[in-house]
Structures are given as C-alpha cells and as structure tokens.
N, C-alpha and C positions, 0 to 999 in steps of 0.2 A: 850821973844822969846822961843818957844819950840824947841825940838830936831827935825831936819829934818828927815822925814821918806820917804825912797825911794819908798815905795809901796802904796802911797796915792791913793786911788781909792774907789769908793762907794761899790765895790764888795769885798774889802779887809776884812771887818769885818766878812762876811760870810765865807770867805776862812779860816781865822784864827780859827773860831769855828769848822769848819768841819774837820780840819787836826789833831785834838787831842781829845782823851777822857779825858775831864778835870778832872772828878772825879778820874780816874785811875792815872793821873799825880799827883794830889794832894796827893793821898795815897802813891804813890811811892817816891816822892821827898820832900814833905813837911810834911808828916805824922809824922815822928820822931821828928820834931821841932815845930809843931803847939802848941801854948800855950793852957794850960788847962784852962777851965773856961772862964770868960769874958775878954779875952786878946784883944789886938789891933794888927791888921795885915795890912800891906801896900803892895799892888801890884804895882810896878813901871813899867810903860809900859804896862798897863793892856789891851790895845786894847778895844774891846767891853765888857770886864769884865767877860769873860767866865771862866777863872781860878779863879778869885776872887769869883764868884758865887759858884764854887765848894768848895772853902775854907769855905764859909758861910754854905754850906750844911754839911761839915764835922764838923764845930764848930759853930752851930747856935747861941750860946750865945756870940760869939766874935763880936767885931766891926771891919768890914772889909772895907778898903778904896781902891777903884780902882782909880789909878792915871794914866793919859795918856796925851800926848801932843796934841791930836786931840779931841776937844770937841764934834764934830759931831759923830765921831766913838764911843766915850765913851757914849754919850747920846743915840745912837742907841741901845746899849745893845744887848741882844740875845732873848728877849721876854720871858725868863725864870722867873717865879715868884721870884726866889732867888735873882734876880737882884734888886728887889725893896728894899731889905734890905741893899744894899751897900751904902756907902758914896762915892760919885763920885767927884773927883777933877781934874782939868787940870792945866798944866803949864810945866815948864822946869825941866827935870830930873836932870839937873846940878845945880839947885837951888830950892830944894824942899820947898814948902811953909808950913813947919811944924816946930814946936819947937824941940829943942834937946831932945832926949830920949822919943819921943812920942809913940813909938811902941815897942811891944814885939818881933815881927817878921817882917822883911822886905825882899822881894824877887823880883827878876826880871827874866823873862823867855823870851829869844830870843829878848831882847831889846838892850843890849849893843853893839851888832854887828853893829848897825846903828848909834852909838854915837861916833863922832870923839873925843870928850873930855870925854872918858869913865872913866878916872881916877877921874874926878870931880863928875861924877854920882855915882860911888861906894863910894867915900868919903861922899857924901850927904846921901846915904843909911845908912852908918855907923853912921853918925851924928844923924839921927832921930830915931835910935834904942837905947833903954834904956841899961844901963850897965847890962850885963848878958843876954841880948837879942841876937837873932840870925839873921844873914843875909845870904840869899841863892842866889847865882848867878848861872844861868843856861844858857849856850850858846853853839854855835856850832863851830867845827873846821873842815875845809874842805868843808864848805858850797859852793856849785856850782863848785868846782875846782878839786875834786878828781874823776878821771875817768880812765878806762883802757879797751881796748886800746884807745888812743886819735889819731884819724886820722888827716891828715893835714887840712881838711876843718873845723873840730871842733876846732882844735888848733888855726886856723886863726881867729876864732870867740871869743874863750875864752879869749885870751890875751887882746884885746882892751876893751872888756866888763868888765873884772876884773879891768883893769886900770881905767876905767871910774867910776866903783863902789868905788874904793879906793879914787879917787879924790873927791867923794861925801861923804867920811867919813866911808864907809862900809869896814869892815875887815872880810874876810872869815875865819880867824884863831883866832877869838876872844876867843874861848874856851880855848886855851892854855895860853891866857893872864890872865885868871881870878885869878889864884893863886897869881901872882905878884900883881895884882890890889888889891886883898883882903889884902895882906900883907902891901901894901903901905897905905891902909885905916886904918891900925891899928887893923884889925881883928886878933883874936888868935884862938888857938885850931882848926886849919883849917883841914877840911876833904875834900878830893878830890876824885871824882868819875868820871869814864869815861864809857860811854855806846854807842853802835851803835845807830845811828839816821837814816839817809838815808842808806838803804842797798838794792840796786836794782841789782840783779845778773841775767843776762838774760833779757828776755822780761818783761817789767814793767806790774804790775797789772792794769787792766783797770780803777779801781776807783782811784788809785794813779796817773795814767796817766792824768785823768781829773784834778786833783789838780795841777799837774805840768803845764799842758796846761794853766790853769787859772793864775797861778803864773807868767808864761812867758808872758802872754798877758797883765797882769797888769804892768809888767816891760818893755813892748815894747817901750814906749817913751824913757826910758833911753838907751835901746839897740840901738834905732834909732840914738840917739845923739852920741853914742860911735862909731857906724859903718858908720854914715854919711847920712843915708836915711831910710825911712820907708820900702822900698823894701828890703834893706839889713837886716833890723830887722826881716822882715817876713821870709826871707831865714834862718836867724840864728835860729829862733824858729823851723822851719822845720828840720834843721840839728840836733838840740838838741833832739827833740822828736824822730827823727829817731834813734839816739844813744840809747835812752831809750827803743825803740821798738826792738832793736836787741837782738838776742839770744846769741850774742858773747861778750857783753859789761858788764862792772861793773861800778856802780856809788855809792859812799858812802861818809858818813861823820860821825863824832862822836860828842857826846854831853858831855861837861864837866859840872859837878856840883861842886861848891865850897861853903861849908858852914862854917861860922866862927862866933865867939862870940865877942861881944863888951864888953870890960872891962872898969873899971873906969880909968885905965891908958891905953887909946886906941891910944896913939901916935898921928899922924897927925890929925886924925879925932876928937880927943878930945880937941885939942889945938885951934880950930877955935872959 
C-alpha cells in the first residue's frame, strides 16, 4: 500500500514540474551534499521525477533513483531526456524496497506533509542511507493556513478544510516537525535552514495565480467533502482567489530544510 496523496489528478505532474526550477533547487539545497563521482541518490516522493532529473544533470555519473507511490505519475515523467537515465521504483515510503545502506544521499521534497506516519518514512530514509551518508528533508510550515487579514468568510472556509486535510493525514506544519523527526531517526550533525516559500504581499502575480487556481481545482473534491457540496467548494475557491487578488492581503509560508548524517551508531534507525 502506498502513501495516500491528496492531490491525485492527471494534471498534478505538470503542476509539480511548473512550480519549481528544478536545477536551481538542486544547486541550492542538495549541492553541498551531493556525492562526488558515481554515488547513489534516492528521491523519495519523486512525483514525475523532475527533481531527480536535475540531480542527474548535476551528477551525470551518479545512479539516481526516483521513488514514488503513484506508478502512473512516475512513469509519465517530464519528457526530459535526463529522465531516461533514472531508475524508477514505486511503493510505500514507509517501507522502502531497498537494502540497508544502499544510498549515499536520500532526500524528500514536499512529501512528508502528506504522510500521516511520517516518522516511519524518515526512519526508512535513514535506514537505506549508508553510514556517513546524508539525508535531506525539505517541507513546509504554514502551508495554506497563514494569511492576514483573515475575514470571516475566509475563516469559515479555512477551518473545516484544514480539519478535513488533517483527518486525511495532511499536516500544514510539517516543516517544524522535521528536526524532531530527524533526531528520532538517529540522524546526527543536524543542520536546520528556514527560508520563505510562499510570499504573496498584495495582489498575486498572474502566473502564480494560475498555479494556485490549478492547485485549488485539483483539491476541489476534498474541499467539497469538507464543506458538504460542490457548490460550497466552488464558492471557497472564489473566496480564496479573491483573497490572493486583494492589494490588502498577505499569504505566506516557510520552508524548513533539515540535513543529517547517518552514523554507524544511528540509534533507532540502525537497530531495525
């Protein structure tokens, strides 16, 4: 059984690719810990493999594995020739199908927020990393929930939707949990970084608005279940986009990056 993903939709692979410059992200967040030479790298929650492709472009001699719970999304790829060089595997992030110590670097990007049993997933990432190898966890804090001002109509929508997301295993504050998760997995030499992620002050940029509109449309079935009807979901999308269109509003979140090392004495992760 794979980890349930709340944004399952045929359009999701394209949305994930469009929202990030994968090469820039790899340089910024993985560059310092990418293995030299022919190392082995694992992307957990790889989606269509766009970040894994960028890792391969940065380290063409490395073996890069893109792992995701949805075989269709993973198989779709991005159409980039770098994707042909990837090893693609599917399964459950809470029970990775790899031997202990198989990789030099294991990372996840915006995956753990969707995993109810995220402690198991991080422990598995540590398990499959070799002693001396690195694990990088990147996730958001404040996803969807930090806005100012919050009018009564927006508040009436946010509360039931976030409760429904929580019931489905989504945690909008996963970023702040990463440090403790890394410690419990036995990772050491922890480095913690916090950066702005969403930062919309005043009227949203038109290109970013299109991305948000697509994200909300993909999430519309869940919003409808939370609010009780498709009509209520449509109204919720309108209200949220109106908030983003206002010159008077602020929406933001931050990204936490926690990088740790797997040691021979790696605590809980090494004892399994």
